[in-house]
BAFI-3210 file (N, C-alpha, C; in Angstrom, 3 decimals, decimal comma, padded with zeros to 6 digits):
// residues 164
n [1|2|3|4|5|6|7|8|9|10|11|12|13|14|15|16|17|18|19|20|21|22|23|24|25|26|27|28|29|30|31|32|33|34|35|36|37|38|39|40|41|42|43|44|45|46|47|48|49|50|51|52|53|54|55|56|57|58|59|60|61|62|63|64|65|66|67|68|69|70|71|72|73|74|75|76|77|78|79|80|81|82|83|84|85|86|87|88|89|90|91|92|93|94|95|96|97|98|99|100|101|102|103|104|105|106|107|108|109|110|111|112|113|114|115|116|117|118|119|120|121|122|123|124|125|126|127|128|129|130|131|132|133|134|135|136|137|138|139|140|141|142|143|144|145|146|147|148|149|150|151|152|153|154|155|156|157|158|159|160|161|162|163|164]
n.u [013,359|014,533|012,500|012,518|015,021|014,924|013,218|014,435|016,168|015,026|014,011|016,654|017,577|015,338|014,572|016,054|016,320|013,526|013,647|015,362|014,107|012,146|013,055|014,333|012,479|011,557|013,972|014,627|012,808|012,821|013,957|012,294|012,392|015,196|017,021|018,618|016,947|019,183|019,283|017,433|018,676|021,420|020,052|019,382|021,698|023,779|025,928|029,007|030,279|029,290|026,484|024,577|022,149|023,878|023,661|021,251|021,320|023,234|022,025|019,553|021,345|022,245|020,087|018,779|020,693|020,198|018,008|017,717|019,766|018,026|015,754|015,896|015,272|014,227|011,512|010,081|011,135|009,564|007,237|007,124|007,847|006,999|004,392|003,015|004,208|002,708|000,211|000,133|000,694|-001,767|-003,016|-001,958|-002,680|-005,168|-006,130|-005,809|-008,778|-010,098|-008,489|-009,332|-011,768|-011,568|-010,247|-010,998|-011,976|-009,695|-007,245|-004,427|-004,887|-003,733|-004,141|-004,931|-004,325|-006,975|-008,423|-011,089|-010,694|-007,765|-006,460|-008,170|-008,106|-005,707|-005,831|-007,497|-005,963|-003,528|-004,955|-005,662|-003,482|-002,746|-004,401|-003,973|-001,632|-001,813|-003,661|-002,342|000,213|-000,229|000,602|003,272|002,630|000,710|002,346|004,424|002,878|002,257|004,981|005,163|003,485|004,767|005,650|003,726|003,106|005,437|005,549|003,075|003,578|006,209|004,660|002,614|004,691|005,638|003,569|003,451]
n.v [024,086|022,683|021,348|019,272|018,268|017,476|015,359|014,067|012,902|011,005|009,061|007,863|006,213|004,606|003,350|001,851|-000,372|-001,256|-002,071|-003,926|-005,758|-006,464|-007,908|-009,793|-011,406|-012,748|-013,892|-016,281|-017,947|-020,280|-020,011|-021,551|-024,072|-024,287|-022,342|-019,225|-015,865|-014,059|-011,193|-010,755|-011,861|-010,096|-007,464|-008,329|-009,071|-008,615|-006,527|-007,774|-007,044|-004,999|-005,443|-003,821|-003,174|-003,780|-004,349|-003,404|-000,755|000,207|000,070|001,699|004,240|004,377|004,070|006,555|008,741|008,074|008,913|011,584|012,572|011,633|012,804|015,601|017,882|018,001|018,687|017,055|014,889|014,477|014,349|012,255|009,998|010,472|010,882|007,926|006,432|007,687|007,422|004,583|004,605|005,638|003,696|001,493|002,911|002,990|000,370|-000,586|-000,448|-002,355|-004,533|-004,064|-005,046|-007,269|-008,404|-007,830|-009,066|-010,011|-009,875|-008,685|-006,914|-003,502|-000,859|002,294|005,473|008,116|006,830|006,174|008,791|009,924|007,828|008,550|011,560|011,947|010,004|011,807|014,043|013,495|012,743|014,507|016,042|014,292|014,707|017,271|017,334|016,133|017,642|020,396|019,440|017,230|015,494|014,764|013,252|011,080|009,523|009,047|007,374|005,343|004,467|003,278|001,301|-000,820|-002,313|-004,063|-006,671|-007,972|-008,149|-010,308|-012,164|-013,152|-013,891|-015,916|-017,528|-018,236|-019,176|-021,765]
n.w [018,048|020,274|021,209|018,706|018,993|021,262|020,582|019,343|020,477|021,948|019,754|019,216|021,143|021,166|018,882|017,617|019,131|018,645|016,386|016,976|018,450|016,837|014,885|016,152|017,433|014,664|013,288|014,186|012,052|009,006|005,836|002,931|005,073|005,195|005,791|007,637|007,696|006,551|006,477|009,288|010,878|011,177|012,029|014,105|015,583|018,407|020,462|021,613|023,931|024,556|024,645|023,196|020,630|017,927|015,111|014,480|015,044|013,197|010,930|011,276|011,687|009,027|007,147|008,147|007,334|004,537|004,208|004,517|002,557|000,428|000,537|001,243|003,075|006,402|006,950|005,087|005,280|007,756|006,996|004,679|006,912|009,631|009,963|008,537|011,008|012,999|012,752|013,071|015,935|016,552|016,433|018,144|020,252|020,364|020,678|023,349|023,851|022,752|023,711|027,231|027,031|026,633|028,540|031,006|033,316|034,579|037,059|036,436|034,679|033,765|035,064|033,469|034,428|034,243|031,727|029,916|029,009|028,837|026,686|024,930|024,279|023,258|020,869|019,722|019,487|017,620|015,456|014,115|013,924|011,853|009,730|009,578|008,428|005,704|004,668|004,221|002,922|000,867|-001,214|-000,248|001,957|001,325|-000,596|001,777|003,080|001,102|000,926|003,898|003,257|001,879|003,204|004,383|002,718|002,915|005,580|006,104|004,843|006,363|008,462|007,846|007,068|010,190|011,020|009,876]
ca.u [014,418|014,554|011,518|013,183|016,329|014,086|012,319|015,547|017,292|013,903|014,016|018,075|018,043|014,165|014,129|017,229|015,533|012,346|013,843|016,006|013,266|011,357|014,368|014,662|010,980|011,310|015,410|014,506|012,143|013,644|013,288|012,218|012,880|016,437|018,315|018,073|016,895|020,254|018,727|017,092|020,079|022,360|019,330|019,235|022,879|024,376|028,169|029,285|031,083|028,390|025,408|023,522|021,794|024,602|023,053|019,554|021,911|023,917|020,883|019,050|021,971|022,194|018,708|018,697|021,440|020,045|016,878|018,059|019,977|017,030|014,483|016,911|014,469|013,683|010,000|009,843|011,130|008,169|005,785|007,305|007,972|006,604|002,993|003,043|004,613|002,043|-000,960|000,194|000,543|-003,039|-003,803|-001,678|-003,403|-006,419|-006,177|-006,473|-010,223|-010,830|-007,988|-009,384|-013,214|-011,485|-009,280|-011,889|-011,751|-008,284|-006,429|-003,373|-005,244|-003,157|-005,215|-004,503|-004,999|-007,695|-009,149|-010,819|-010,381|-005,990|-006,201|-009,233|-007,341|-004,305|-006,129|-007,840|-004,772|-002,640|-005,732|-005,823|-002,066|-002,234|-005,397|-003,242|-000,568|-002,790|-004,225|-000,892|001,241|-000,920|001,763|004,206|001,714|000,249|003,509|004,973|001,656|002,343|006,060|005,244|002,465|005,062|005,531|002,573|003,313|006,656|004,905|002,399|004,921|006,497|003,545|002,900|005,777|005,356|002,326|003,541]
ca.v [022,759|022,148|020,018|018,498|017,788|016,184|013,922|012,621|011,679|009,813|008,389|007,667|005,399|003,566|003,236|000,672|-001,230|-001,862|-002,814|-005,259|-006,584|-007,232|-008,955|-011,018|-012,328|-013,405|-014,401|-017,879|-018,443|-020,567|-019,609|-022,707|-025,160|-024,520|-020,973|-018,144|-014,903|-013,118|-009,785|-010,383|-012,096|-009,044|-006,582|-009,053|-008,773|-007,434|-006,613|-009,365|-006,339|-003,815|-006,131|-002,983|-003,961|-002,802|-004,450|-002,189|000,690|000,783|000,118|002,936|005,242|004,492|004,695|007,926|009,221|007,883|009,586|013,420|012,703|011,560|013,698|016,942|018,666|017,648|018,732|015,866|013,205|014,407|013,885|010,934|008,767|010,677|010,438|006,915|005,934|008,162|006,133|003,282|004,902|005,692|002,083|000,890|003,153|002,460|-001,217|-000,654|-000,443|-003,550|-005,166|-003,943|-005,165|-008,673|-008,960|-007,006|-009,582|-010,771|-008,814|-008,284|-005,545|-002,641|000,283|003,558|006,684|008,743|005,747|006,795|010,031|010,063|007,705|009,171|012,539|011,444|009,645|013,041|015,472|013,341|012,431|016,227|016,370|013,868|015,620|018,820|016,898|015,885|019,029|020,865|018,272|015,696|014,718|014,086|012,313|010,107|009,303|008,484|006,131|004,167|003,833|002,316|000,390|-001,544|-003,489|-005,302|-007,706|-008,563|-008,357|-011,016|-013,257|-013,548|-014,152|-016,743|-018,442|-018,206|-020,022|-023,122]
ca.w [017,782|021,843|020,646|017,639|019,555|022,383|020,017|018,325|021,436|022,278|018,876|018,855|022,026|021,040|017,534|016,907|020,167|018,633|015,302|017,342|019,254|015,640|014,166|017,163|016,969|013,450|013,114|013,780|010,939|007,844|004,700|002,135|005,622|005,550|006,405|008,525|007,149|007,173|007,268|010,443|011,887|010,901|012,798|015,508|016,335|019,639|020,271|023,084|024,841|024,989|024,887|022,669|019,209|017,218|013,575|014,598|015,217|012,197|009,889|011,741|010,919|007,416|006,653|008,431|006,094|003,193|004,074|004,649|001,518|-000,312|000,497|001,180|003,785|007,773|006,778|004,065|006,214|008,408|005,986|004,484|007,300|010,611|009,536|008,536|012,085|013,878|012,273|013,750|016,909|016,962|016,012|019,025|021,463|020,163|020,694|024,428|024,519|022,831|024,883|028,186|027,392|026,523|029,963|031,596|034,547|034,662|037,593|035,876|033,848|033,699|035,240|033,550|034,574|033,388|031,190|029,145|028,396|028,568|025,534|023,568|023,704|022,455|019,496|018,963|019,045|016,514|014,123|013,875|012,950|010,538|008,909|009,051|007,154|004,703|004,206|004,049|002,249|000,330|-002,222|000,466|002,977|000,733|-000,928|003,040|003,547|000,480|000,603|004,618|002,987|001,024|004,175|004,323|002,216|003,897|007,359|005,921|003,898|007,185|009,449|007,053|007,338|011,333|011,906|009,402]
c.u [014,627|013,885|012,253|014,222|015,663|013,598|013,420|016,201|016,412|014,031|015,664|017,948|016,597|014,045|015,160|016,563|014,307|012,590|014,391|015,002|012,470|012,316|014,748|014,153|011,343|012,998|015,543|013,662|013,099|012,753|013,202|012,343|014,116|017,545|017,297|017,730|018,139|019,914|017,822|017,984|021,034|021,388|019,525|020,551|023,214|025,851|028,200|029,755|030,456|026,999|024,677|023,970|022,453|023,964|021,996|020,260|022,545|022,907|020,133|019,826|022,174|021,073|018,601|019,280|021,017|018,432|016,865|018,563|019,053|015,971|014,654|016,113|013,994|012,061|009,613|009,937|010,079|007,222|005,430|007,077|007,478|005,284|002,281|002,922|003,739|000,956|-001,015|000,324|-000,734|-003,265|-003,190|-002,242|-004,719|-006,957|-006,528|-007,948|-010,626|-010,243|-008,561|-010,949|-012,446|-010,668|-010,102|-011,720|-010,772|-007,750|-005,645|-003,801|-004,387|-004,421|-004,479|-005,297|-005,444|-008,615|-010,452|-010,604|-009,373|-006,173|-007,330|-008,497|-006,204|-004,794|-006,753|-007,106|-003,782|-003,609|-005,496|-004,304|-002,079|-003,666|-004,814|-002,210|-001,288|-003,307|-003,015|-000,197|000,380|000,217|002,503|003,776|001,448|001,276|003,964|004,061|002,130|003,711|006,194|003,932|003,387|005,460|004,639|002,808|004,395|006,190|003,733|002,936|005,742|005,972|002,907|003,620|005,880|004,655|002,549|004,258]
c.v [022,834|020,629|019,267|017,872|016,587|014,645|013,201|011,963|010,597|008,621|007,571|006,432|004,022|003,021|001,638|-000,650|-001,913|-002,717|-004,066|-006,249|-007,516|-008,086|-010,657|-012,166|-013,222|-014,096|-016,146|-019,124|-018,765|-020,214|-021,113|-024,034|-025,137|-023,817|-020,372|-017,071|-014,043|-011,860|-009,517|-011,102|-011,303|-007,763|-007,051|-009,254|-008,318|-007,726|-007,395|-008,196|-004,983|-003,895|-004,719|-003,519|-002,952|-003,106|-003,417|-000,712|001,283|000,821|001,751|003,924|005,242|004,637|006,110|009,177|009,221|008,733|010,683|013,603|012,639|012,351|015,291|018,026|017,675|017,300|017,441|015,114|013,310|013,810|012,710|009,673|009,388|010,789|008,769|006,169|006,619|007,480|005,179|003,234|005,211|004,382|001,201|001,150|002,554|001,314|-001,340|-000,868|-001,959|-004,682|-005,511|-004,580|-006,949|-009,251|-008,404|-007,744|-009,952|-009,545|-008,598|-007,340|-004,416|-001,451|001,430|004,800|007,773|008,254|005,827|007,831|010,495|009,453|008,245|010,672|012,096|010,715|010,435|013,874|014,474|012,579|013,249|016,711|015,357|014,220|016,798|018,392|016,539|016,987|019,975|020,483|017,474|015,077|014,147|013,134|011,022|009,009|008,291|006,972|005,092|003,188|002,578|000,963|-000,778|-002,851|-004,407|-006,367|-008,729|-009,050|-009,778|-012,562|-014,084|-014,312|-015,051|-017,950|-018,878|-019,427|-021,354|-024,047]
c.w [018,860|021,325|020,181|018,178|020,704|022,132|019,402|018,758|021,747|021,225|018,531|019,669|021,652|019,941|017,209|017,903|019,627|016,829|015,595|017,943|018,101|015,164|015,012|017,182|015,595|012,980|013,215|012,768|009,984|006,750|003,938|003,305|005,705|006,154|006,890|007,912|007,200|007,453|008,330|011,430|011,783|011,979|014,034|016,327|017,318|020,086|021,635|023,849|025,379|025,240|024,255|021,324|018,053|015,870|013,273|014,426|013,906|010,992|010,072|011,059|009,805|006,623|007,033|007,702|005,014|002,872|003,844|003,408|000,321|-000,360|000,807|002,525|005,461|007,353|006,138|004,532|006,891|007,729|005,574|005,568|008,762|010,769|009,654|010,110|013,313|013,526|013,239|014,840|017,651|017,210|017,491|020,387|021,595|020,571|022,363|025,024|024,213|024,095|026,286|028,410|027,817|027,736|030,901|033,290|035,291|035,863|037,551|034,933|034,358|033,702|034,591|033,851|033,873|032,237|031,179|028,114|028,070|026,784|024,480|023,056|023,015|021,057|018,584|018,375|017,968|015,419|013,826|013,543|011,843|009,331|008,169|008,097|005,747|003,927|003,601|002,991|001,541|-000,417|-001,537|001,750|002,443|000,268|000,608|003,135|002,603|000,586|002,284|004,012|002,448|001,743|004,850|003,992|002,850|005,214|006,923|005,244|005,095|008,551|008,978|007,184|008,952|011,667|010,612|009,683]
res [x|x|x|x|x|x|x|x|x|x|x|x|x|x|x|x|x|x|x|x|x|x|x|x|x|x|x|x|x|x|x|x|x|x|x|x|x|x|x|x|x|x|x|x|x|x|x|x|x|x|x|x|x|x|x|x|x|x|x|x|x|x|x|x|x|x|x|x|x|x|x|x|x|x|x|x|x|x|x|x|x|x|x|x|x|x|x|x|x|x|x|x|x|x|x|x|x|x|x|x|x|x|x|x|x|x|x|x|x|x|x|x|x|x|x|x|x|x|x|x|x|x|x|x|x|x|x|x|x|x|x|x|x|x|x|x|x|x|x|x|x|x|x|x|x|x|x|x|x|x|x|x|x|x|x|x|x|x|x|x|x|x|x|x]
***
């Protein structure tokens, strides 16, 4: 329980800010050349008095409560949501390898202590975690991956608008 509460404490602080940052990047895009996306405008709103991302915090609170009501238990939420998100974390950490090769001559390259062992250990341990989730709760895990994958068409659509 201590580990869960510690992780939740970190997620409560970081997850809304990640959503805010992503929404802030895309809120200036216009749909069909004339209107700002209202959902992104709401997610990127900031309280003028406290300067916190209030739109993203409210969105996170509502979706968290809805997930708990829909899935019914914490372990199911973990399989539905954490497994796909952890797969994204593995991909982000793995990105260090091509990025380091590409910028090997730049002086501003961040030197990771223990590179390449530390990122490799992380990738292996988290991959084992994903494999165990697939083995012990395959249906929930694959449904979670499918739910998360529904965001790919939206991401590609917004990306296409940004390039235009």
